N, C-alpha and C positions, 0 to 999 in steps of 0.2 A: 258467577259474579263474585267468586271468592278470591281475595287477594292473598298473597303469600303472608302468612302470619308468623308468629314467633317460632312455630315448629320448623319453619324453613331454615332457621339458623342452627338447629341442633345437628349433631353429628348424624350423618345418614349412611346409607349403604355404600355411598361413594367415598367414605373416609373411615379410617381406623384410628383409634386412640391407643397409643402404646406407651408404656412406662419404660424409661431407660435409666439404668443405674450403673455404677462402676466408673471406669476411667474414660469418661467422655467430657468434652468441654462444657456442655450444658445438660447435666443429668436432670431428669424430671419426666413430665408427660409431654409427648409430641403427637401431632396429628399428621397422618400420612394418607395418601390416596389408597382406596381399596386395591388389593393386588400388590401392595408394596412389599419389598423384601428387606431383609436385615440391613443391607447396605444403605437403603433409603432411610431407615430409622437412624442409623449412625450419622448420616449426613444431616438429618433434621436435628440431631442433638449436637451439632457442631463438629462432629468427627471425633475419633479417639484421641486421647492425650498422647503426647510423645512417649514412646516406650511401652505403650499398652499392648499387650499380647492379644491379638484378635485372631490368631491362628486356629483356635478351636471353634470359632464362630463359622457357621455356614452362611456366608454373606448372600448367597442366592436363594435362601429359604424364604418363602412367603410368611408374613407375620399375620397374626390374628388380632382382632379387636380385644383390648383388655390384657394383652400379653405383657410380660416383663422381659426385656432384653438386658442381660447383664454383660458388661464389657470389661475384659481384662482382669477378671477376678478368678482365682483358682477354684476349681470344682470342689464341692464338699466331699469329704471322705465318706465312703460307704459305711453304713451302720455295721458295727461289729468288727471293724478293721483294726481297732485299737487293742490294747492289752486287756485281758479279762480280769487280771488281778488274782491274788490267791487268798 
């Protein structure tokens, strides 16, 4: 005799919450179906901005709940790659 309560509206195993930052039309948090891929996250964020370099993204990779997808931003330089000074 249980009706669907407030818990039914929460994110479930059937959806993922993913943060999107960088050069997309609508950066922020998006909800995508479980099993979604990076390309689905990009679409949910309105797509990349013109000129955004998405060549380093694996668009076919499945995303995880709570993940951050960064679009069109240069990778951080590895630690220790700069000058050590004297």
